[in-house]
LOZAMAR-140802 format. One record per residue (C-alpha): x, y, z. Coordinates in pm, whole numbers, plus 50000, padded with zeros to 5 digits. Example, Ala and Ser with C-alpha at 12.3 -4.5 7.8 and 13.67 -1.06 7.14 Angstrom:
<sites>
px, py, pz
51230, 49550, 50780
51367, 49894, 50714
</sites>
This chain:
<sites>
px, py, pz
19024, 94083, 40260
19386, 94033, 40164
19413, 93937, 39794
19689, 93688, 39866
19462, 93514, 40118
19179, 93510, 39863
19395, 93333, 39606
19503, 93087, 39871
19142, 92982, 39931
19071, 92964, 39560
19369, 92732, 39501
19274, 92518, 39797
18916, 92477, 39671
19045, 92373, 39329
19275, 92118, 39486
18983, 91972, 39684
18772, 91946, 39369
19053, 91770, 39186
19097, 91528, 39478
18725, 91447, 39485
18713, 91390, 39107
19026, 91177, 39067
19023, 90983, 39392
18658, 90961, 39487
18444, 90975, 39173
18688, 90797, 38941
18775, 90528, 39195
18410, 90478, 39293
18328, 90339, 38947
18292, 89959, 38949
18595, 89781, 38811
18559, 89665, 38453
18564, 89286, 38400
18799, 89116, 38156
18722, 89175, 37790
18593, 88899, 37562
18860, 88775, 37325
18620, 88758, 37028
18380, 89049, 37081
18284, 89075, 36714
18145, 88722, 36690
17798, 88602, 36792
17726, 88235, 36852
17400, 88250, 36652
17583, 88407, 36354
17872, 88160, 36327
17827, 87970, 36001
18114, 87720, 36025
18374, 87587, 36264
18687, 87392, 36182
18891, 87201, 36440
19233, 87057, 36356
19389, 86854, 36640
19761, 86903, 36676
19841, 86538, 36749
19950, 86345, 36439
19701, 86098, 36289
19390, 86275, 36417
19137, 86389, 36159
19025, 86748, 36120
18659, 86829, 36175
18451, 87089, 35998
18085, 87161, 36068
17867, 87402, 35872
17532, 87549, 35965
17256, 87432, 35730
16950, 87615, 35599
16730, 87473, 35876
16959, 87624, 36140
17115, 87291, 36236
17465, 87165, 36168
17620, 86922, 35922
17964, 86766, 35927
18154, 86824, 35603
18494, 86689, 35719
18619, 86420, 35758
18282, 86283, 35633
17951, 86428, 35527
17703, 86347, 35802
17437, 86524, 36015
17607, 86681, 36315
17495, 86673, 36676
17405, 87040, 36706
17425, 87056, 37086
17790, 86947, 37090
17891, 87185, 36810
17710, 87481, 36964
17852, 87405, 37307
18207, 87453, 37175
18110, 87758, 36967
17942, 87918, 37266
18234, 87856, 37498
18478, 88011, 37246
18260, 88318, 37186
18242, 88385, 37558
18617, 88335, 37624
18779, 88601, 37847
19147, 88655, 37915
19261, 88610, 38272
19592, 88771, 38171
19802, 88853, 37867
20169, 88820, 37782
20261, 89110, 37556
20530, 89123, 37284
20783, 89297, 37511
20745, 89031, 37780
20768, 88749, 37524
21093, 88887, 37382
21259, 88816, 37714
21202, 88441, 37656
21444, 88247, 37440
21177, 88027, 37269
20825, 88136, 37373
20649, 87914, 37114
20816, 87607, 37264
20765, 87726, 37621
20393, 87801, 37585
20303, 87506, 37361
20266, 87679, 37025
20551, 87496, 36848
20303, 87207, 36813
19965, 87349, 36924
19706, 87123, 37086
19462, 87239, 36820
19384, 87495, 36556
19030, 87634, 36555
18871, 87852, 36289
18534, 88021, 36344
18362, 88154, 36033
18104, 88433, 36049
18003, 88554, 35704
18314, 88687, 35533
18512, 88725, 35857
18680, 88457, 36058
18874, 88408, 36379
19169, 88169, 36395
19273, 88041, 36739
19573, 87830, 36836
19552, 87629, 37159
19883, 87599, 37346
19987, 87419, 37662
19820, 87416, 38000
19962, 87640, 38269
20159, 87457, 38541
19855, 87432, 38777
19657, 87285, 38486
19343, 87497, 38533
19430, 87748, 38261
19551, 87726, 37902
19760, 87948, 37674
19581, 88077, 37365
19687, 88274, 37056
19464, 88457, 36811
19625, 88460, 36467
19681, 88820, 36357
19715, 88955, 36711
20033, 88998, 36909
20072, 88835, 37245
19957, 88521, 37424
19640, 88502, 37632
19577, 88293, 37941
19217, 88161, 37970
19025, 87925, 38193
19084, 87569, 38067
18727, 87458, 38145
18616, 87519, 37786
18845, 87238, 37669
18588, 86987, 37803
18376, 87083, 37498
18656, 86990, 37261
18577, 86684, 37039
18807, 86389, 37098
18707, 86227, 36767
18478, 86300, 36471
18216, 86071, 36626
18171, 86318, 36913
18007, 86554, 36666
17801, 86299, 36473
17426, 86288, 36529
17352, 85941, 36664
16987, 85936, 36559
16943, 85659, 36304
16660, 85848, 36132
16684, 86223, 36088
16362, 86249, 35886
16016, 86253, 36042
15883, 85907, 35955
15525, 86037, 35979
15574, 86227, 35653
15597, 85911, 35443
15285, 85743, 35303
15439, 85419, 35173
15620, 85154, 35371
15774, 84831, 35241
15908, 84571, 35482
16119, 84269, 35391
16178, 84029, 35677
16405, 83751, 35553
16200, 83598, 35270
15868, 83759, 35368
15758, 84100, 35248
15457, 84328, 35263
15371, 84683, 35157
15164, 84935, 35352
15005, 85253, 35223
14861, 85544, 35424
14547, 85714, 35291
14436, 86076, 35312
14277, 86008, 35653
14617, 85887, 35781
14495, 85527, 35804
14734, 85250, 35697
14625, 84968, 35463
14811, 84665, 35335
14842, 84673, 34956
15063, 84367, 34906
15049, 84066, 34920
14683, 84141, 35005
14514, 84425, 34822
14348, 84578, 34998
14353, 84466, 35359
14300, 84664, 35676
14625, 84711, 35868
14703, 84715, 36238
14753, 85089, 36272
14840, 85072, 36643
15124, 84825, 36576
15250, 85029, 36280
15252, 85357, 36473
15433, 85192, 36763
15687, 85036, 36525
15750, 85371, 36354
15789, 85548, 36688
16048, 85292, 36799
16242, 85331, 36472
16229, 85709, 36512
16389, 85678, 36859
16658, 85432, 36746
17015, 85560, 36800
17356, 85455, 36674
17547, 85271, 36946
17879, 85256, 36758
18009, 85382, 36423
18177, 85077, 36274
18306, 85189, 35933
18271, 85457, 35669
18237, 85189, 35403
17884, 85051, 35435
17966, 84762, 35199
18277, 84655, 35391
18268, 84286, 35484
17895, 84267, 35410
17895, 83889, 35456
18023, 83920, 35811
17780, 84198, 35898
17487, 84020, 35735
17410, 84319, 35516
17474, 84136, 35189
17128, 83984, 35247
16975, 84187, 35531
16756, 84002, 35777
16530, 84308, 35788
16479, 84595, 35545
16235, 84884, 35592
16187, 85124, 35300
15996, 85452, 35320
15857, 85658, 35037
15608, 85915, 34921
15395, 85821, 34625
15608, 85604, 34399
15942, 85749, 34516
16149, 85555, 34770
16333, 85807, 34986
16477, 85614, 35280
16588, 85251, 35312
16712, 85104, 35641
16885, 84766, 35644
16970, 84550, 35946
17201, 84250, 35958
17376, 84018, 36203
17481, 84065, 36564
17833, 84201, 36627
18067, 83957, 36808
17976, 83896, 37174
17661, 84106, 37139
17313, 83956, 37124
17120, 84280, 37170
17283, 84474, 36885
17279, 84440, 36507
17474, 84594, 36222
17278, 84856, 36028
17311, 85103, 35742
17113, 85356, 35542
17117, 85258, 35175
17301, 85523, 34972
17505, 85642, 35274
17864, 85529, 35343
17840, 85473, 35718
17809, 85133, 35881
17705, 85124, 36246
17547, 84910, 36515
17211, 84972, 36681
16996, 84823, 36956
16797, 84526, 36821
16504, 84544, 37065
16322, 84836, 36892
16316, 84629, 36573
16100, 84358, 36730
15765, 84490, 36595
15896, 84452, 36239
16047, 84104, 36275
15721, 83911, 36283
15726, 83602, 36064
15359, 83638, 35963
15208, 83906, 35742
14883, 83864, 35936
15050, 84016, 36241
15032, 84351, 36061
14663, 84318, 35970
14393, 84487, 36173
14314, 84244, 36457
13955, 84375, 36489
13655, 84316, 36269
13537, 84673, 36302
13664, 85017, 36396
13403, 85266, 36514
13514, 85629, 36547
13216, 85856, 36473
12905, 85858, 36699
12667, 85574, 36613
12303, 85659, 36540
12158, 85323, 36441
12229, 84954, 36493
12032, 84707, 36280
12014, 84341, 36383
11905, 84054, 36163
11862, 83747, 36381
11521, 83579, 36376
11289, 83879, 36385
11487, 84182, 36262
11500, 84489, 36484
11704, 84803, 36536
11797, 85051, 36803
11798, 85416, 36705
11928, 85726, 36876
11665, 85994, 36944
11707, 86371, 36934
11745, 86380, 37314
12022, 86115, 37290
11787, 85852, 37430
11750, 85525, 37236
11441, 85337, 37114
11405, 84973, 37015
11220, 84943, 36684
10974, 84827, 36558
10850, 84744, 36912
10900, 85110, 37010
11045, 85019, 37349
11273, 85243, 37552
11628, 85112, 37508
11888, 85088, 37779
12171, 85324, 37670
12430, 85119, 37855
12321, 84798, 37684
12329, 84969, 37344
12680, 85095, 37414
12783, 84743, 37518
12664, 84612, 37179
12862, 84880, 36993
13170, 84818, 37212
13144, 84440, 37163
13127, 84479, 36785
13409, 84735, 36780
13628, 84533, 37014
13568, 84194, 36855
13910, 84042, 36790
14003, 83821, 36497
14145, 83502, 36640
14209, 83349, 36297
14239, 83487, 35943
14059, 83185, 35798
14057, 83260, 35425
14145, 83582, 35244
13932, 83540, 34933
13597, 83364, 34961
13371, 83374, 34655
12990, 83349, 34686
12982, 82976, 34590
13214, 82904, 34886
13006, 83090, 35148
12792, 82786, 35248
13110, 82617, 35372
13123, 82876, 35649
12750, 82912, 35704
12761, 83260, 35551
12539, 83210, 35245
12245, 83273, 35479
12411, 83412, 35794
12278, 83311, 36132
12308, 83674, 36242
12416, 84008, 36099
12474, 84346, 36259
12488, 84675, 36073
12614, 85002, 36223
12519, 85339, 36077
12659, 85681, 36159
12559, 86031, 36049
12737, 86139, 35735
13004, 86404, 35788
12868, 86759, 35752
12520, 86621, 35683
12211, 86821, 35761
11965, 86711, 36027
11746, 86432, 35899
11996, 86324, 35634
12024, 85953, 35558
12283, 85779, 35772
12576, 85607, 35609
12679, 85251, 35685
13008, 85182, 35858
12982, 84817, 35763
12775, 84506, 35810
12909, 84207, 36000
12769, 83862, 35928
12819, 83556, 36147
12786, 83202, 36022
12854, 82858, 36155
13012, 82789, 36489
13317, 82585, 36390
13400, 82236, 36508
13619, 82414, 36761
13375, 82544, 37025
13567, 82866, 37084
13537, 82990, 36723
13262, 83120, 36494
13303, 83231, 36131
13248, 83600, 36048
13261, 83824, 35742
13245, 84193, 35657
13013, 84296, 35375
13287, 84510, 35218
13554, 84237, 35214
13607, 83895, 35059
13786, 83748, 35361
13639, 83513, 35620
13758, 83539, 35979
13710, 83343, 36297
13612, 83523, 36617
13563, 83412, 36974
13227, 83259, 37065
13256, 83450, 37395
13225, 83776, 37199
12964, 83632, 36965
12728, 83519, 37240
12737, 83862, 37404
12554, 84009, 37105
12172, 84043, 37127
11941, 83828, 36916
11604, 83968, 37031
11477, 84323, 37060
11362, 84281, 37419
11720, 84215, 37532
11797, 84585, 37486
11490, 84718, 37669
11555, 84976, 37940
11637, 84780, 38256
11463, 85037, 38476
11121, 84866, 38480
10935, 85086, 38729
10970, 85414, 38908
10831, 85474, 39254
10953, 85600, 39588
10942, 85415, 39917
10733, 85707, 40044
10468, 85616, 39781
10418, 85268, 39933
10110, 85208, 40149
10158, 84836, 40203
10300, 84503, 40086
10112, 84176, 40038
10332, 83866, 40063
10216, 83535, 39913
10385, 83197, 39947
10174, 82904, 39833
09845, 82914, 40021
09985, 83147, 40285
09978, 83525, 40281
10027, 83821, 40510
10006, 84194, 40462
10216, 84478, 40603
10085, 84832, 40629
10315, 85136, 40613
10202, 85404, 40858
10492, 85638, 40794
10870, 85646, 40755
11013, 85336, 40927
10669, 85258, 41073
10523, 84925, 40966
10241, 84716, 41111
10051, 84400, 41021
09710, 84432, 40858
09419, 84264, 41040
09451, 83888, 41007
09832, 83898, 40968
10083, 83845, 41242
10449, 83795, 41313
10753, 84009, 41399
10842, 84322, 41199
11186, 84479, 41179
11068, 84828, 41080
11413, 84957, 40978
11498, 84648, 40771
11161, 84638, 40595
11184, 85012, 40516
11535, 84980, 40371
11436, 84668, 40173
11155, 84864, 40009
11385, 85157, 39935
11630, 84918, 39767
11350, 84761, 39563
11218, 85103, 39455
11560, 85194, 39312
11649, 84858, 39158
11662, 84760, 38792
11708, 84436, 38602
12059, 84297, 38593
11968, 84149, 38255
11653, 84054, 38070
11595, 83679, 38037
11271, 83647, 37837
10959, 83826, 37723
10628, 83637, 37737
10801, 83300, 37790
10609, 82994, 37673
10707, 82800, 37984
10779, 83018, 38289
10811, 82702, 38497
11151, 82632, 38344
11290, 82922, 38544
11123, 82804, 38863
10803, 83012, 38851
10488, 82849, 38990
10155, 82960, 39147
10289, 82841, 39482
10606, 83049, 39453
10714, 83355, 39650
10534, 83675, 39538
10513, 84037, 39645
10229, 84279, 39571
10336, 84637, 39640
10048, 84883, 39693
10099, 85252, 39615
09917, 85568, 39723
09780, 85623, 39371
09590, 85292, 39393
09834, 85110, 39162
09968, 84766, 39258
10302, 84627, 39139
10344, 84249, 39146
10673, 84065, 39147
10721, 83687, 39152
11043, 83498, 39214
11177, 83181, 39055
11500, 82982, 39081
11850, 83106, 39142
12029, 83192, 38815
12381, 83062, 38738
12501, 83416, 38815
12363, 83375, 39174
12104, 83643, 39097
11733, 83552, 39122
11501, 83491, 38829
11219, 83740, 38874
10904, 83815, 38673
10689, 84126, 38641
10407, 84226, 38407
10468, 84522, 38174
10193, 84634, 37933
10013, 84303, 37978
10323, 84090, 37904
10528, 83882, 38143
10895, 83985, 38150
11158, 83768, 38315
11486, 83917, 38436
11763, 83862, 38685
11724, 84054, 39012
12036, 84140, 39212
12100, 83875, 39473
12149, 84140, 39743
11799, 84284, 39683
11647, 83936, 39687
11839, 83848, 40005
11680, 84140, 40190
11331, 84071, 40055
11346, 83701, 40142
11487, 83777, 40488
11257, 84058, 40608
10937, 84016, 40403
10896, 83642, 40339
10664, 83436, 40555
10867, 83232, 40806
</sites>
């Protein structure tokens, strides 16, 4: 091959390779985006930011990151900063990118570039501090369309053009960066609370179990923990509506803070660490009040509604409104009313009535515990009652007393229970809705509602298990009905198959009789009325009354007799258990079916 031709092909191949490299490979790379103006700064590492507005009369702001990672204002006042607003501006500055740049050569062609681009009197001067380094930015004028802004970085030549959107994060006043939370501390950390409401005052103390007690003017007294927790939560959420002055003592007569209408002081141990004071309403505002934190210069206004729980005119409003608080599981309830008795939890979580050794109804026992625990104080009658004064309230020898015992914490099985407390009830007052009551561990006498009082049991049989028999309708062989000197008997030949025994007659609704018996087999007492009553006739029982004798396959017979209608519209009913007559209320729906489908017409 000709050598000249060989070199031709070699040169041509090199030219093709150069073309592919410079025009294909190089141009195929994705275009690089605009560079960040402050690439050496990280938002999380910025330790301080200073903003100086260019307009005359506007105050400079400086915020510094604190040890907890939040922000504090240090200029023009010392105050907790609203971290979200500070970090929003810091973040937008860190991520700034230049849309274009005017270099030194281009700027030299302008007669007065500082005047033209707004840097003769900048909109603002911003300094970002990161450790020992800092970035100083000057904000110039907006571009003619208004969607971009000129920016200079001190120490660099040229002027940058950036998106003006970041200016929306710029503070218009120092208040834009002030944290508007009234309380920056966690109020749950304090264990002492003193409240002065006009001329009334009280002190609360929280114990190691986080339960509040009143220690003054009553010492001690149980406190209304639900009300206190709600009041603290509302104070914690309270926000500044307007910053009024940086002189908290300014015009204190007008603001009502010379003698605050409400003061709440918080402390730990004997040290008072936070005091909040609230005064009068600002002009033309009934739902705001002036407020300040003692020891801080700022005066502001806040919403008055969250203060309502603390403005009560009675100390008793902060006392526990219940006679008893039951939190652990109850194992024993002792009752002293006539013949003393108790109900005790068994190992299988069943309950027994002692000393009669009767099966207890767990729902009735729980109702007793709930009634005692939910019993509300309707009057704080007298805070200190000495033993000689107890007869005045019928409490020298109480009419009734109820004691609740729970297992001791971390106690071994079989350990002696500990007493929650004992409640004694005395005389029903001359006002029929009240009865006097007292706790064994307190000197105070209270008044409680007679509605609650009369729901408490006075006899052991009242708590007996209301399931008084257990049989299935399939166990029934027949039913004997007696009414006066009349009787008739029904024989069950199978499911839904009933017939009259010899000598009995009438019409049988097999389905209705079958369902009536099924309902009776599953029923229980609505409530017990009496055990071995001296005069059953007072409840309408008589030898001529309506009776049923249910015969079972095992040869057993169950007898039930019916008396008058109870005030509840249920039916007084009597059965014999262990040789004793027990009277109870039977559901009116069960009695309706029995009297409709089994009674003698």
